[in-house]
N, C-alpha and C positions, 0 to 999 in steps of 0.2 A: 457403486456410488458412495461418496463420502457421507458418513452417518451424521445427521443433524438432529438438533433438539428443538422442541416447540418453544416459540418465543412469547406465547400468551402468558401474561402475568401469573405467577404461582403454578405454572404447569411444568415445563421442562422435560416432558416425556419424549422418548425417541420418536422420530418421524419416519414413516415408511412410504415408499412410492405407491401412489394410486393414480388412476387415470386423471390426467390434467394437473398433477401436482404431488403434494405430500400431505400426510395426515397422521395424527397421533391417536393413541387409544381413547382419548377423550373426544375424538372426532373434530378437533380443531384442524381446519383445512388451509393449506397454503398453495396458491396457484403457481404453476410453471408458465412463465411468459412465453410467447411464441419465439422470442429470441433465444430462449433456453435457460434463463436464470430463474431462481426461486425467489419469490417475494415474501421475505420473513419480517419485513418492517412493520412496526406497530404504530398506531396513530400518535402515541406519545413521543415517538422517535422523530417525528417530522414537525419541526418548529416553523417551517416555512413551506410555501407552495412548491419550491424546488430545493429540497435539502441536498447537502453535499456540495461539491465544487460546481461552479457555474459551467454551463455547456461550453462556452467559449474557452474556458481554461482547460477543460477536458480535451477538446479538439486540438488546442494548441499543444498540449502535452503529447497527444497521440502523434501529431506531425513531427514533433521534436524527437520522439523515440524512434519513429520510422526512419529518420535520417541516420540512425545508428549512433547517436551521441552517448548512449548508455552502454555500448558494447564493452568498453573497458571496465565499467563498473560491474557488469554481469560476470566478466571473467574473474574479477577480484572476489566476487561472492561465491563462485562455483566450489572452491575447496570446502567452505563451511557447509554448503548445501549438501555436497556429496557425503560428508561425514555424518549428516543427520538423516539421510534418505537412503541409506544403503541396505535396508532390510524391507521385507514385504509387509511388515506391520507398521511402518512409519506413516504418519499423517501430518500434513502441513496446512496451516491456515495463514493466509496472506491478508493482513489488515490494511484497509485502504488500498486495495489492489489496483484501483484506478481502471484504466482502459485495457489492462491485461497483458501488457508486453512482457513483464518480468516472469509471469507464471510459466508459460510454455518455454521461455528461454532457459529457465533454471530447473523446471520440474517436468519437462516435456516427455520424459520416459515413464512417468507415473501419474497420469491424469486422474486415476481413480482415488488417489490418496491426497489430492490437492483441492483446497477450497479457497476461493477468493471472495472477499467481503468488501463491499463499498456502499456508501449512502447516496452516491450520485447515480441516478437511473441511466443517464447518458453513458457514463463510464461502464457500468455493468452490462449494458446492452452491447457495447463494442467488444468487451471482453468475451462474452458468451458467444458472439458470432465468430470471433477469431479462433477460439479453442473450445468447441462444443463438447469435447470429451471430458472436460473438467467440470467441477461443481462451482457454480457462481451464485452468490447470494446478495440480494439487495436488502441491507439491514444497517442499523446503527451499531457499529462495533463498540462505540464509546459506552453504551449502556450495559450490554451483556453480549457474550459470544454464544452462538447457538450450538454449542458442543458440550459434551459431558465432562465432568471433573476428571483431571488426569488422563485425558484421552488423546492428546496431541503431542507428537514428538518434536515438532518444529513450528514456531510462530515467527512470522516475518513481518516487519514494519519498515518499509522503505519510504522515508519522507512523509509518513502518515501519522495517525494518532496512535497513542500507546495506552490503552486502559490497563494499567499495571496490575491491579488486583485481579482482573479477569484473566490476564495472561498467566499469572501465577496459578490461578485456579485450574486452568485447562491443561497446563503442561504436565507431562509425565515426570517421574522422579529424575530421569536422566535426560529430559528434554532440553532443548536449547532455543534461545531467542536471538534472532538476527535483526539488528536495527541499523538504519542509515539515516543520518541527518546532514543537512548542508554544512560543508566545511567553511572555515573562516574566509578562504579565498574564492569561494564559489561565486562566479559571475562578477568578480570584483571590478574588472575593467568596465563592464557595462554599468555597474552600479556607480562607479566613479564618474562615468560620462554623464549619467542622468542626474545623479544627486549632487555632483560636483565634489563630493567627499564621501566615498564609500566607507562604510563602517564595518570593521571586522569584529565578529562575535563568535566565540566558541560555545557550542551547545552541548557537546558530548559529555562533559563532566556532570552537568545537571541530570542528564539521562541516567548516568551511572548511579547518582544519588537516589533518583526515583525508584530504580529497580532494586537497589539495596534495601530500601524500606520494605519490600515484599519478599526478601530473601533470595533475590536473583543477583548473582555475583558476576562481575566482569571477568570473562575468560581471556578475551583478546581484543585489542583495539588496533585498527589500521586506518591510515589516511590514504584515500584514493584521490589522485589528482592528475589531470591532463589538460592540455591546451588545445583548443579547436578554433578553426577559422569560421566565423559566422557571417553569412550574407544578411541583407536587410530583412528578408522574410524570417530567417531563423532568429534574428534579434527580436523581432516583433513577437514571435512565439515564446521566446524565453521570458519576455516581460509578461505576456498574457497568462502563462501557465503558473505563475507564482503569485503569492499574495503581495509581493513587492510591486507588481504592476498596478495594483489597486492603490497602494499607498503613495506612489510617486505623483507629485503635483506638477512636475516638469515634463509633461508628456511631449511637449514640442521637441525636447532634446532627443527623444527616441527616434524621431523622424530623421534626425541628422546623422544617426549612426548607420551608415550605409553598409559598412563591412568593418570587422575588427577581429583580432585574435582575442579569445576569451578563455579564462581559466574555469574549468569544472572541478569541483572538489567535494568530497563527502567523507565524514567520519563514520567508519564502519565498526560496529560493536557486536561481539558474540557473548551472550550471557548463559549461565547455567546455575544450578542450585548449589 
């Protein structure tokens, strides 16, 4: 099992498996849910009754990924992952792992060295059910990561949050960080249809600056892009699974998009020290 640390304030001791969950030497106990994930979330981490992504967004993303729309992205990431997970001592944390599609697709051969973390209970339940051999944690990765200093060889953040200082803390000296953010052309046709003027915004340069402030340097940058044909159900899920779906006031236009070719794009970044 992936070694975790206690998330009780000012503790941070190693957690050991006990009946029904995990416990540290100070006897702080964390339950293992029946679905298989560990609840390391603290009261101060939960600012709402339902923290993390809304259930509707989680389920929409799950359906989207089950259609295979991320298969090309997974193929593009595999060479970086293989480079970081080639030895028996490698450990990976997946920040904002969501419903768990990327974990088994990229790290399926090494479940014992993988840990997915997400603040959405719906997402982490789905992830744990689909790949029970891995370690799944319900926690707020923005506040602190439940692992020891310099103990992780690979950190991955695919379209999720990036607690830069915590990432730098937990990475080994030769560890790497893999980040993906939406590209300028991502869903541009759909956004133009709904907004009437889709805006293109590059995000990856800002991420590079954020990481540089903590001593993490850009090793490689790639643009992944492909076009897919979406039917009305896939279009509805594409809207529901992103924050864009909340922001759009022209919801009626979504209903008129019965089918269209849509561009998928992501800026992929590999960082090291």
